[in-house]
N, C-alpha and C positions, 0 to 999 in steps of 0.2 A: 423741491422749492421750499424755502423757509418762509414761515410767516413772520410778520414784523416782530411779534412778541418773542418768538424763538430766536430770531436774530439779535434782538436786544439782550436777551438772557445770555446768549453765546458771547456777545461782545463784553458783557459784564464780567463773565468768567475769564475771558482771554482778550483783554483790551489791546494787547500788542500784536495780535495775529496778522493784521493787515498793514503794519508799519514796515517800511523798508529797513534793512539791516543797518544802514548808515544812520538812520534816525534813532534806532534802538541803541546803537553804540554811543551816539552823541548824548543821549539821556543818561546812559550809564556813566559816561565820563563826567557829566555835570554832578551826578549824585556823589561820585567818589571825591570830586573836588570840594563839594560842600561839606562832606564828612571830614576830610582832611583839614579844611579851613585855610587852604592856600591854593594858588593857581598851579595846576599840573599840566604839563605839555605831554600829551599822549602821542607817541610815534606810531604811524601806520606803516606796515611793510609795503614796499613797492613791488609791482609785478615785474618779473624779468622778461625782457624781450628776446 
């Protein structure tokens, strides 16, 4: 069991560890768009049925 201070330190080192992959991808897309200075449409692969 982690103490509050240990958990706070861990989250300080790894802030994205509990974020879903979709949210991480969205943040990455926004960073790339802001660096490029234009709107970029990112295409996600579809799952085959």
